[in-house]
N, C-alpha and C positions, 0 to 999 in steps of 0.2 A: 529607108530602103538600103542605103549603103551598109548599115549595121547588119541588116538581114542577110545581105550577100556575104559579108565577112563571116557571119555565124555559120552560114551554109558551107562556105569553103573550109572553115575549120572542122566542122562535123565530117565533111567528106574526107579530109585529110586523116582525121582520127580513124574513120572506118577503113580507109586504105591501109593505114599502118597496122591496125588490129588484124586485118585480113592477111597481110603479109606475114605477121608474127605467128598467126595461127597456121598458115600454110608451112612456115618454116618449122614450127614445132611438130606438125604431122609428118613432115619429110624426115626430120631427125629421128622421131620415135618409131616410124613405120618399119625400119629395118630390124631393130631389137625386138619389137612386138612379133613380127613375122618369124624371127628366129626362135623366140620362145614357144610360139604355136607349133613350129616344126619339131622342136625338141620334145614337146608333150606328145605329139603324134608318134615320133620315133619310139619314145618310151612305152606308149600304149601297144604298138606293134610288137615290141620285144616282150611285153608281158603276156599278150594273148597267144604268142607263138614263140615260146622260150627256146625251142630247139634250133631256131633259125639264127645264123650268124650275120646274114645280110638280107636286105629286102630290095627287090627290083620291081619298080612300078610297071604295071601292065596296061595296055589299052583295054577299055571296057567294050565288049562286044555287044551289039544291039542295045545301046544305052537307053533307047526309048522304052524298052521292056522292063528296065531296072532303074527307075527314077530315084530311088533312095540310095543307090550305090554311087558314091562320089569318087572313090579310088580303090584300086585293087593292087596289092603287092604280093609277089611271089616270094616266099620265105625259102632261103637256100642255106644249106650247110655243105660247103664245098660245092661239088657238082650235083648234089642230091637236093631235090625239091621236098621240103618237109611239110609244106602247107601254104596257106594263103591268109593274108590279113586284109580285111575289107574295112574301108571307111564308109560309114553310113550316116545319113542326115535325114531321117524322116521328120515330117512336120508334127510336133506335139500340140498340146492344148494352147500354148502361148507362142512358141517359136520352135525352130529346128532342134532336135535332140541329136547331138553329135556323138557318134559311138565308134568303137573299133571292135571288130569281131574276128576271131581266129578259127580257122577250119584246117584240120591236119590232112595230110595226104591219105590217111587211112579212112577218111570220111566222117570224122566226129568233130563237133564243135568243142574247141578247147576252152574258150572263155569269151565273155562279152563284157566290155567296159563302157561306161557312159563317160565321155570326155568333158562334155559341157551341156547344160540344160537350163531352162528358165521356167520350169514348170511350178505349179502351186505348191508352196511349202506344206509338207505333211500329207499331201495327196499325190499329185503327179511326181513329186520327188521320190516316191517309193520305187520308181523304176531304177534308182541308183542303189537300192538296198539288196542285201543278199537273198532274202526270201524270194524275191522276184528273179533276180539275175541268175541264181544258182539252178533254176529250172533248166537253163540252156546247157549247163556243164555236162559234157559227155554225150549229149543228145546226137542222134544221127543227123547229119547235115543234109536233110532233104526238106523240100518245101512242105510236103504233106506231113512229115513227122513234127515239124515245128508248129504248123497250123493246128494240129490236133492235140499236140502234147504239152503246150504252154498255156497256162491259165492267166487271164488278165486280172487286174487289181480292182476290186470293188471300190468305187469312189474315185478311181483314176483310170477309168476305162479308156478314155481318149489317148492319154499318154502311153499306157501299157500296150494298147492295141497297136499304136504307131511303132513301138519298139518291136513287138512281135512280128508284125508284118514286114518290117525292114529286114529282120533276121531270116524270115521265111524267103524273102526275095534273094538275099545273099546265098542262102542254102540252095535255092532253086538254080541260081547262077552256077554254083559249084558243081551241081549235079548235071545241068544241061550243057553249059559252055565249057566246063573244065573236065567233064566226064569222070567225076569222083563219085564212087558208089557210097551212098549214105550207110554209115555203120556206127552203131551205138558203142560207146566205150565207158562202162560202168566205173572204171578206175579213175576217170577224170572227174567224177562226181564227188570224190572224197577230197576234202581240203588237205593239202600237204602241210602247210604251216598254219595251225590254228591261231586265231587272234586272241586277245586277252579274254574276251567273253566266251569264246569256245573253250579255252583252257579251263575257265571256271565251270563250264557245263561238264567237261570231261572229268574234272576232279570229283564230280558227284557219282561217277560210275567206276566201279572196281575194274582194273585191268583195261582201261580205255586205251585204244590204239589210234583211232581216227574218228572224225566226226563229219557229218553230212547234213545240211539243212534240207528238210522236206518242205513241200509246198502246202500251206494250210488254206489257200484262197478257194480252192474248188470245193471244200467240204462245208456242208450246211448243217445247221443245228448245234454248232459248238461255238457259241458266241464269246465264250471266255477264253478259248484257245487262241493264243497270239502267234506262237511259233513252235515248231516241232523239229527235233534233231535226232538222227539215228547215230548211235555211237557204237562203233565196231569194237568188240572185245575178243579175247582169246576163246571164249565159250559161246559166242553168239552176238546178236545185235540187241543192244539196250536202247532206251529212248529217254530223252529229256524233253519234257512238254512244259512250255512256259505259258501261264495263264494270267489273266488280268480280270479282277472283279472290283466292285465299288461298294464300300460301306460308308464311313464318314468321308473317305476320299479313296483314291486309287490304291489297291492292294495288288502287287505283282509277286508271283511265286514261280519257283521251278520245281517240277516233280520228276524224279528220276525213277525209271522202271527197268529192272534188270532183265536179262534174256529169258528168265522163267516167268515173267509177267508179275513180278512181285515189286512193290514199291520199296526202294532202297533208301531214299532220302527225299525230304521236302525242305526247301529253304525259302524264306521270304526275301525278296529282292528290294521291295519298297512298300512302306506303309506309313500312314500318318494318323493312326488311331490314338485314342486317349491314353496318356501316360499312366501306366499302372493298371489299366483296364483293357481296352481294345488292343493295346500294344503287346499283350501277352500272346498274341497269335505268332509273334516272332520268337517265342521262348521255347526251350526244350521240352517242358512238360506237355505242351500242346502238339508240337511238330513230331515228337518221338512216337506218338501213338499211331502214326501212318507207316512207320518203317515196319516191314514184314507183312503188311497187308496185301492181299491179292488185288490187283488193279482191275476191278470190274464194276459193273453198274450198281452194285449193292454196297459200295464202300461207305457212303454216308450213314448207313445204318449201324456200322460197326465202330464208329468213333464218336466222341463226345464233345459238345460245345463247352465253352469256358463260362462257369458261373460268374456273373458280374460283367461279362463281356460277351453276352449271348449274341448280339447282333453282329459284331465284327467276326467272331469265330464261326458263326453259322454261314456268313457269306464266304469265308475262307474255305470252309468245308465244301461248300457248293462248287467253288472253283477247282479244288483238288479232285472232287468226285467227278467233275466233267472231264478232267484230264484222264482219269482212270476209265471212264466210259468211252472216251475218244480211243484210248489204247485198245480196249476190249473189242470195239466195233470196227476199227479201221486198221489196226496194226498187228494184232495178236496172230492173225492168220498168215502173215507175210513170211517168206522163206528166211531162215536164220543164217547169218554169216558165221564167222569164227574160223578157228584152225582145226 
């Protein structure tokens, strides 16, 4: 009995010491963690509203009507209010999706950033990627405009709907509580500083000046089309359409179409076909036959498969032809830009 009491006392002491050490560790790290979180939020506000020199936190009016809004900051440049930065935290599939949204004083959404999320990899995490987020750039900051103008992601409906509804909530707040008139700004849709992948896409187009990601999610019947980019040139709008098909393995390709509707270049981004056979789809003799072809639904009838690599080349042709059909049916009638 005496030994049992001694053992119990020892275990109790160990538990108390461990608890004290854990509490001490939490207390020591709490400050630095909070500081890093605040720095992240400060950087996010500066990114979504770059014209602001300082941010002043505001009270949230009627908070019960806007449950996804956790903070609002007025962006100031001297005495001028240039816009507002909203901190949003809608409930996603797994946890809250923490975001920062910028709305300028002219009534347009400047940018949406996802600061942290715990969504399913490859599905819900698509809400952090450009094809989805770029839909919001330059959009009129009104709840109706966001609700009707943003498409959710197939396979990640819960996550993307949560983001869309939160942005619509913030846009509604700006419109109703801050009296900002929703106004679209097409200039904000153009990425000012292209990343490495966008620079690669722009290199496929002659006289490329700017690039903008378009939304492929709402379009049905184009299962090979993965992403679409409008490239502004001095003579009009060109397009780079990226497709993915499967033969032995995944084949990813980029198809550049100039402002006249002519294919200017096709490149293979990824392929794992047989060396010396299927891999010929990445070589010049096969790819060069697409240059100068009209981007239309009859493209596949005007090009040849590769003898000895019929399966791989036929699948590649099918993907490129679908990009051409996508252009003809969805893009060819759009207004042309250019100088």
